[in-house]
C-alpha positions in Angstrom: -26.5 -15.3 -2.4 -28.1 -12.1 -3.4 -25.4 -10.2 -0.9 -22.8 -11.9 -2.7 -24.3 -10.5 -5.9 -24.9 -7.3 -4.7 -20.5 -7.0 -3.3 -20.1 -7.6 -6.7 -22.1 -4.5 -8.3 -21.6 -2.2 -6.0 -17.1 -2.8 -5.8 -17.6 -2.2 -9.8 -19.7 0.6 -9.7 -17.7 2.0 -7.3 -14.0 1.2 -9.2 -15.7 2.8 -12.7 -16.7 6.1 -10.2 -13.7 6.0 -8.8 -12.0 5.3 -11.5 -13.6 8.4 -13.2 -12.4 10.7 -10.2 -9.0 10.1 -9.9 -7.9 10.9 -13.6 -10.2 13.6 -13.2 -8.0 15.3 -10.3 -5.0 13.7 -11.8 -5.3 15.0 -14.9 -6.1 18.2 -13.8 -3.6 18.5 -10.9 -1.1 17.9 -13.7 -1.8 21.2 -15.3 -1.8 22.7 -12.1 1.4 21.5 -10.6 3.8 21.9 -13.9 4.3 18.4 -14.6 2.5 15.9 -17.3 -0.3 13.5 -17.2 2.8 10.7 -17.8 4.6 12.2 -14.3 1.1 12.4 -12.8 0.4 8.4 -13.8 3.5 6.8 -12.7 3.4 8.4 -9.3 0.1 9.8 -8.0 -2.2 7.5 -9.8 -0.1 4.4 -10.2 0.1 4.4 -6.2 -3.7 4.8 -6.1 -3.9 2.0 -8.3 -1.4 -0.3 -6.0 -3.4 0.5 -2.8 -5.2 -2.9 -2.9 -1.7 -5.5 -3.5 -0.3 -3.3 -0.9 -2.8 -4.4 1.8 -3.5 -8.1 0.2 0.8 -8.8 0.2 0.7 -7.1 3.7 -1.7 -9.6 5.2 -1.2 -12.5 3.3 2.6 -11.3 5.2 1.7 -10.8 8.7 -0.9 -14.3 8.0 2.0 -16.5 7.3 1.1 -16.8 3.1 4.0 -15.7 1.3 2.7 -17.1 -2.0 -0.1 -15.1 -2.0 2.2 -11.8 -1.3 4.6 -12.9 -4.3 1.6 -14.2 -6.2 -0.6 -10.9 -5.5 2.5 -8.4 -7.2 3.9 -10.7 -9.9 0.2 -12.1 -11.2 -0.6 -8.2 -10.8 2.5 -6.9 -12.8 1.3 -9.7 -15.7 -2.0 -8.6 -15.7 -0.6 -4.8 -15.8 1.0 -5.0 -19.1 -0.8 -8.0 -20.5 -4.6 -7.6 -19.7 -4.8 -4.2 -19.0 -2.5 -2.9 -21.5 -4.1 -5.0 -24.0 -7.8 -3.4 -23.6 -6.6 0.0 -23.3 -5.0 -0.4 -26.5 -7.8 -1.2 -28.2 -10.5 0.9 -26.8 -8.4 3.5 -28.2 -4.8 3.4 -29.7 -2.1 4.2 -27.1 0.7 7.3 -27.8 4.0 6.3 -26.3 6.1 9.6 -25.3 9.9 9.5 -25.8 10.2 9.8 -21.9 7.9 6.1 -21.5 11.4 4.8 -24.3 13.7 5.8 -22.2 13.4 6.1 -18.5 9.8 4.5 -17.5 10.4 1.2 -19.3 14.2 0.7 -18.7 13.0 1.7 -14.6 9.8 -0.6 -15.2 12.5 -3.8 -16.6 15.0 -3.2 -14.5 13.0 -3.2 -10.7 11.2 -6.6 -12.4 15.2 -8.3 -13.0 16.7 -6.5 -9.3 13.7 -8.8 -7.2 14.0 -11.7 -10.0 17.7 -12.3 -9.0 17.1 -10.6 -5.3 15.3 -13.3 -4.5 17.5 -16.6 -6.4 18.3 -17.6 -2.8 14.8 -17.2 -1.8 13.9 -14.5 0.3 13.8 -11.5 0.1 15.1 -9.6 3.1 14.4 -7.2 5.1 17.8 -4.7 4.1 16.8 -5.2 0.6 12.8 -4.0 1.5 14.7 -0.4 2.6 17.1 -0.6 -1.0 13.7 -0.8 -3.2 12.1 2.3 -1.0 15.5 4.2 -1.5 15.1 3.3 -5.2 11.9 4.2 -5.1 11.8 7.3 -3.9 15.0 8.3 -6.5 13.5 7.3 -9.1 10.0 9.6 -8.3 12.1 13.2 -7.1 13.9 12.2 -10.1 10.8 12.0 -12.6 9.1 15.3 -10.9 11.4 17.5 -11.3 12.1 16.5 -14.5 9.0 17.5 -15.8 8.7 20.1 -13.6 11.9 21.5 -15.6 11.1 20.5 -18.9 7.8 22.5 -18.6 9.1 25.8 -17.1 12.3 25.2 -20.4 9.3 25.0 -23.1 6.7 27.4 -21.1 3.8 25.0 -22.0 2.2 26.3 -18.8 2.0 30.0 -18.2 2.0 31.4 -14.8 -0.5 34.1 -15.3 -3.4 31.0 -16.4 -5.0 31.7 -13.4 -5.2 34.6 -10.3 -3.5 32.8 -7.2 -6.4 32.0 -5.0 -8.2 30.6 -7.9 -5.4 28.5 -8.4 -5.1 27.3 -4.7 -9.1 26.4 -5.0 -8.6 24.4 -8.3 -6.2 23.0 -6.5 -7.8 21.6 -4.1 -10.9 20.2 -5.1 -8.2 18.4 -7.5 -7.1 17.2 -4.7 -9.7 16.2 -3.3 -11.2 14.2 -6.2 -7.7 12.2 -5.8 -8.5 10.9 -2.7 -11.9 10.4 -3.4 -11.1 8.2 -6.3 -8.4 6.3 -4.6 -11.0 5.6 -2.0 -13.9 4.6 -4.3 -11.0 2.8 -6.0 -10.3 0.6 -2.6 -13.3 0.1 -1.3 -14.7 -0.6 -4.7 -11.8 -3.1 -5.4 -12.5 -5.3 -1.9 -15.4 -4.9 -2.0 -15.3 -6.8 -5.7 -13.5 -9.7 -4.6 -15.3 -10.4 -1.1 -18.1 -11.0 -3.7 -16.2 -12.7 -6.1 -14.6 -15.4 -3.5 -18.0 -15.8 -1.9 -19.5 -16.7 -5.3 -16.9 -19.2 -5.5 -17.3 -20.8 -2.3 -21.1 -20.5 -2.7 -20.1 -22.7 -6.2 -18.3 -25.3 -4.7 -14.7 -23.6 -6.3 -10.7 -24.7 -5.0 -9.1 -21.9 -2.8 -6.5 -22.4 -5.2 -8.5 -20.8 -8.1 -10.5 -18.1 -6.2 -6.7 -17.2 -5.6 -5.4 -17.3 -8.6 -8.6 -15.8 -10.6 -10.7 -13.2 -8.7 -7.3 -12.3 -6.3 -5.2 -11.5 -9.0 -7.6 -10.1 -11.2 -9.8 -8.5 -8.8 -6.7 -6.4 -7.1 -5.3 -5.1 -10.8 -8.7 -4.1 -11.3 -8.3 -0.1 -10.5 -5.4 0.0 -12.8 -8.2 -1.8 -15.9 -10.7 1.1 -15.1 -8.1 3.3 -14.6 -6.8 2.7 -17.7 -9.8 2.0 -20.1 -11.3 5.6 -18.4 -8.0 7.4 -19.4 -8.3 6.0 -23.4 -11.8 6.7 -23.8 -10.9 10.9 -22.2 -7.9 10.5 -25.1 -6.1 10.9 -21.8 -3.3 7.7 -23.3 -0.4 9.2 -21.8 -1.6 8.7 -18.4 -2.9 5.1 -19.3 0.6 4.1 -20.1 2.1 5.9 -17.7 -0.5 4.4 -15.0 0.2 1.0 -15.5 4.0 1.3 -15.6 4.3 3.1 -12.4 1.7 0.9 -10.7 4.2 -2.3 -12.0 7.4 -0.1 -10.3 5.0 0.7 -6.8 4.5 -2.6 -7.0 7.5 -4.0 -6.7 9.4 -1.2 -4.9 6.9 -0.3 -2.7 4.6 -2.9 -1.8 7.6 -5.2 -1.6 9.6 -3.0 -0.3 7.1 -2.1 3.1 6.0 -5.7 2.9 9.5 -7.2 3.2 10.4 -4.3 6.0 7.6 -5.8 8.2 8.2 -9.2 7.5 10.6 -11.0 5.5 8.9 -13.3 2.2 9.7 -16.8 1.2 9.9 -16.9 -2.4 8.4 -20.4 -3.8 10.4 -22.1 -6.2 7.4 -22.1 -9.2 7.1 -18.4 -8.3 10.7 -17.8 -9.2 11.0 -20.2 -12.5 7.8 -19.1 -14.1 5.8 -16.3 -12.5 8.6 -14.2 -12.6 10.0 -15.6 -15.7 6.6 -14.7 -17.4 7.1 -11.2 -15.7 10.1 -11.2 -17.7 8.6 -12.0 -21.3 6.0 -9.9 -21.4 8.0 -6.7 -19.9 10.4 -7.7 -22.2 7.9 -8.0 -25.2 6.3 -4.7 -23.9 9.5 -2.4 -25.6 9.3 -3.4 -29.3 5.8 -2.7 -29.2 6.0 0.7 -27.6 9.3 1.7 -29.9 7.5 0.6 -33.8 5.7 3.6 -34.8 5.3 5.1 -31.0 2.0 3.4 -30.5 0.3 0.3 -28.7 -2.2 -0.1 -31.1 -5.1 -2.5 -31.8 -3.3 -5.2 -33.0 -0.3 -5.5 -30.4 -3.5 -5.3 -27.3 -5.0 -8.1 -29.1 -1.6 -10.1 -29.1 -1.4 -9.2 -25.4 -4.9 -10.8 -24.6 -4.1 -13.6 -25.9 -0.6 -14.2 -23.9 -2.7 -13.5 -21.5 -5.5 -15.6 -22.0 -3.0 -18.6 -23.0 -0.9 -17.4 -19.5 -3.9 -17.4 -17.1 -5.1 -21.4 -18.8 -1.4 -22.6 -18.6 -1.8 -21.6 -14.4 -5.4 -23.1 -14.3 -4.2 -26.8 -15.8 -1.3 -26.5 -13.6 -1.7 -29.1 -10.9 0.8 -26.8 -8.6 -0.4 -24.1 -7.0 0.9 -20.5 -8.2 0.0 -18.6 -5.8 
């Protein structure tokens, strides 16, 4: 049993260390590439923190567990916008960039609605996966080009800030920090989940409860750690961008790649219960973002209560959601 506890603490240590490196490297990279921290959060950080969900979803699909594949993504998205955003907002109220309201939230909601309508027949097909990947590539290119154009126009960052050799040196260092951070998040999450699953089995907890609690929360731990650290460092644009970007990546990238490899069956309970919760929570976040252009501590508490109620409903249900 001591080995299980060691896995838990080692995983948590790697998560905290990886999150710190990722936030530091991504923030510096934003300056070097003349793009905003929000965009870095929506792209590099979001992709890095979504890597556990990608691995779990592909393995689950290939092993014939489609509910685990879809449930992992939907559950992680709910966790991101309820638990993670709630915790981050309680640590420090999150300022909301205008682009988050006009571009990022519509993309998050749009991806969620598109997924819901595509899987109403009970299957996410391969060609729909290619559609998701195309949308992701177009969205990523759009926000990067938009950010660079705006920064160049506003001249927020001088091209003469650093000599070219120093700029290359700093760029390389930031990329290394991001890679180390992503590796820390990936292995930290994996060790934490494995330790938690082993402890749950040791104490005789059912596989269903393990999947609902340990797996869904475990694969969202990178987002939780990264958003919390970003809030502590007052990089709230990065925190919000990471969560919006992670939800977009979870749907368009993870489900896109997984469905291309193997078409994903979707159960009625995930379609009619969990996806509805995901859509509802995503919709609820919009007025929170618009009000005072800040997701404050009160909103954070509301989100945590919603996540607690959702988890209670899932655990008290006799159906196997995931």
